N, C-alpha and C positions, 0 to 999 in steps of 0.2 A: 760541549760537555760529552759528546760521544768519543772524543779523542783525548782531551786533557783531564787529568784527575784534579781533585780538590786540593787546594793549598791549606791543609788542616794544621792547626796549631792549638795551643792552650795557654791559659794564664795562671794555672794552678787551681782555678775555681771552675772554669768552664772550658769546654772544647768548642772551637768555632773554626770557620773557614774564612780566609781573606777574600773579600770581594764578591762573594756569592753565598747562596743558601748552603748551610752545612749539610742538610739532609738527615739530621737527627730524627726527624719525623719523615720516614720510618727506618732510617739506617740503623738506629740502635736496636730496633726490634729484630732485624736480621742478625745483628751481632749476638744478641742474647740467644736466639734460636741456634745459631751455629755453635756457640760455646756449649750449649746443652748437649748437642749431638756429638761434640768432640770429646767430652769427658765421661768415660764409662763409670767413674766412681760416684757420680751424682745420683742419689736415689730419686726415682720418679716412676710413675706408671708408664705403660707403653705410650710412646710419643709419635704423633704425626705432625710434621711441620708443613705449613702452607705459606708460601711466599708468592705474593701477587705483584703485578706491574700496573702502572697507570692508574693508581688509586686517586691521585690528586686531580686528575682531569676528567673525572666522571665515573670512578669505580669500575673502569673498563676491564681490568684483569679479573676482578672478582665475578663480573658478569659472564666472562668467557670461560673461566676455568672449569674443568671437569673434576668433580669431587666424588664421583660414583664409587671409587675404590676406598674411600675413607671409612673407618669403622667407628671412630670416636664421635661422641656427641657432647663433649665438654670443650669449650674453646676459650683459651686465654688470648684475647685479642690485644696485641701490644701496639696500640695505635692511639694513645692518649698522651697529653703533654703536661699534665698536672699531677704531681705526686700526691698520694693520699686521696685521690678522687677516683671512685669506681663508676664507670659509665655502664648503665644497664639497659639503656633504651635510646633509640635515635629516630629521627624523622625519616620517612621515605620522601621521595620527591619526583618532580618532573618539570620540564620546561614546556609551556604552552604558548602558542602564538596565534593571535587573531589578526587576520589580514582583510582589508577592505579595498576593493578596486577604487582607484583615485584618479580618474581622468580629469584633465585640467583644460581650461580654455582661457583666452584673454579676457580679463575683467578690468574695467576702468573705474577709477574712483580713488578717494583718499585712502592712505594705508597707515596702519598702526603696528607697532611692535609691542608685544606683551612679554614680560619677564617675571618669572618666579625664581628667586635665588636666596642664598644665605641659609639654606636648611642644613641640618647636621648630617643627613645621610646615614650610612652604616651598613652592616651585613644583614641581609634579609632573613637570616636564620637567627644568629646570635643576638641581634639587636631589634628584631621586629616588634618586640613587646615594650620598647622604651619610649613609646608615645612620640615618635618622630613622624613628621609629615612627609608625604610622597609628592614631589614636585609635579609629576604628571597628573595626579589626581587634582591637585590645587589648580593647575592650569585648566583642566577640564571644567572646574567650577567657575573659574574666572571667565572663560569663554561663554559658558552657559548664561551667566548674569548679564554679560554685554549683549548677547544675542537676544535677550528679552526686550531690549530697548532699540536695537538696530540690526539690520541684516548683516551677516558676515560671510566672507568668502576666504577660506584659509589658503595662504600661499606657501607656508612652511610651518613645521612643528617638529621640535627635537628636544627630547628629555631623556636623560639616563644613557649609560653605555654598557651596563652589565645587568643581566636579568636577576642576579643574586645580590645586587647592591641597591639600597634604597636611594632613588635619585635625589640629588641635592638641588638641581636647577633644571629649568625648562624654559624654552623660548618659542614663541609662535608669532608669525606675521600674518596679517589679514587685510583684505580690502574691506573697509567699513563704510557702508552706505549711510549718508547723513551723519557723519562722525561728529561727536560732541566730546572732545577730549576731556573737558572739565567733568562731565558726568562719568566718563570711564575712570578718571582718576579718583573720583568719589567712590566708585565700586572697588577700585584697587585698595584704597585706604581702609575701607570697611572690611574687605576680605583679609588684608594683612593683619588687622587687629584681631580678627576671629582666629586666624591661624596661630598667632602668638599666644592667644588665650587658651585655645583648645589643645595645643600641642606643646611639647618641650622644645620650642623653636624661638628663642628670644631674638635671634638675628634675622628672622624671615623677612623678606621683602617681596612685595607684589607691586609691579610698576607697569605703566603704559607710556609709550613714546610715539610722537607723531613722526612718521617717516616721510622723507622728501621724495615721494614717488606717487605716481598717479596710475595705480593698477599693476597688474602682473598676471602671470599664469596661475590660475586659482581654481579651487573646487567651486562648484555651484553652491548657492545658498542651501539648497536641499541636501546635498551631500555633506556640506560642512555641518549642518544640523545633525546628520546621522553620526558623523565622527564624534561630535560633542556628546551626543546621547550615549554613545558607546563608552567614551571616556568616563562619563559620570555614573553609568549603571553597573560597570564591572566592580565586583567586590575587591577589597584590598586590605592588607594588614591581618591582625589576629582574628581568627574566626572561631576558635574554641580553645579553652584552657583545660589542662588535664585535671581530672578529679582524683586520680591515684597519686599524683605527684604535685602537690601545691606549688604554684609559681611557674610551672612548666607550660610553655605554649604547646598546644597539641596540634593545632591546624592553622595554617596561615598561607597567604600568598602576597606577592609583591609585583606590581607593574613596574619592572625595572627599566624597560626601554619602550619608548613610544616615538615613532618617527614617521613623518609624511614623506614618503618616497613614491615609488610606484610598485606596490600599493602602499596605503597607510597601514602600519603594523604596530601591534602592541604585544610585548613579550612578557610573560609572567613566570616567576619561580614559585612553584606550588610545593608546599611541604606539609606532611602530617605524620605523626607517630601512630596513627590508626589508619590502616590501609583503605578501609571502606570510606573514611572521611576524605582522604586524598582523592579517591576516585569520584566521589560525589562532587567535589569542588571542580575537578577537571570536567565532569559532565555539565556542570552549571556554566562554565566558560564556553563549552561547545554549544550549548543551547542559546546563550546570549549572542554568540556569533551568528547562528542561524537566524535568530530573531531580527538581527540588524543586517541581514543579507551579506554577511561576511563569511570568509572561510576560516577553518580551524586546522591547526597542525600541532603535533606533540612529539617530543623527543626526550631522550635521556632519562627515562623513567627508572626508578629503583625503589624497592619496597621498604617499608618501615621495619625497624627492629622493635617489635612490640615488647613492652614490659612483661617480664615473667614473674608472677606473684610467688611461685614456689621454685626456688633456685638452690640446689645443693651446692653448686660451685660458689655462688655469691655468699652463702652462709659460711662455708669453709674459709673463704678469703677474708671476710669481715672478722671472724674469730681469730684467724692467724694474725691479721694486722693489729687488732686490739691487744693481743697477747704480746706482740713484739714491741709495740710503740706506746702502750698505755693509753691509747685513745682510739675512738672509732673512726674509720674513714668516712668520707662523704660519699653517699650512694646517690648518683644523679642520673638524669636523662638529659640529652641535648637536642635542641631543635635544629639539627644539622645532620649530615649524612656520614655514616660509617659503613664498612663492608659487611657488618654483622647481619643486616637484613637480607642481603643477597646470599650470603653463606647459609643463613638459616632456612631460606627457601630451598636450597639444594640439600640440606641436611635436616630433615624434619625432626623436631624434638630437641634441637640444639640448645644447650645451656651455656650462656656466654656472658663474660664480663670483660670490659676493656680497661686496661691500665697502662701506665708508662711513667718514666722518670720525668723530672722537671725540666722543661725547655722554655726558652724565652724568645719572643719575636720570630715565631716560626713563619716560614715561607718568605722571609726577607733576608737581605744580606747581613742582617744583624743576628741571625739565628744562633743560639747558644744552647749547649747541652750541659747541665749541671753535673759535675763529676761526682760529688758526694751523693747526690740523689740517685745517680746511675748505680752506684754501689749499693745503696740501701734497697733500691727496687730489685736489683739482682738477688740480694739476700732474701728479700721477701718472696720472690719468685721461687727460689730454692725451697723455702719452707712450705709454700703452697703445694708444690709438686710432691714433697715428702708426705704432706697430709693426705694427698690424693692417692 
């Protein structure tokens, strides 16, 4: 992609690229900005255009850019994909990892494989509130219940592949002293029924299998117990809902990856639209790590874009949209990341709203930009600038 351009085409309804992501998110934003700068006849207040890089891989450009020369404190953020929706707040986030030393030794005895599968998964921001089970947490509970009736020595554990995705499946192998597969299957059946009843997981399966092996390199029973305790004690899912915006998740976390390597590690995506709640949750994970004699690390932190109760920009945009289209826009917050939080940190008092034309299947090779919506959003943008 550093050498070859996009093979862009259209069907009269949408613009799209053959074989790869179009880049409408955020290519159309750059196009709008350049068109405004290019046409001296368009009425508008003084404009400052900010174009960042690497937004999709961690808001890296917004984190690095120097905005000290900017004078404006109203920001039209052109980074949304649904026409008629004004985004006015988003979550801040960070990735946290708890790691526990996992020395192994040869352990002899009958072995079992435990499997949690068939869960729906989903995005840990946009779908964290949809009552979906986390396979890593279910496996932790499965191991805990088995451990209550027989000693276990873990030989492997693997669940999830991305910190920002709710894990759909998890597998663990263990040496089980005094194994009673019938009792373990009874535990599995009970837990499976509980998961299906408690969560929106009609296809959830919890199973145990007898392995044709007599031992392996495993954690000690004591260290296995500590791993299980950590799996079970860490919080997960929605932690608080917004009082200002009904239905909006305010604070959450997701144990997206859990893996027994060297060391045993658990990685969390932490999000909150209230910065002090995000920090409190990160502090809690760090304290849990210390309590279980584990280490803690953190990366990719970005601030929340907190809801602004008094917004002149939002009022003007809502009035303009209602006048133009005869209906009010939706004013929403999202439980995911936008650059507005980082930009707001650098520009105190920033008044910001995020909008954009209609796009479909963003970040996929099916990404499409709606042509008619692009024109309507352009006309709306011109009217807002005129009003300002």
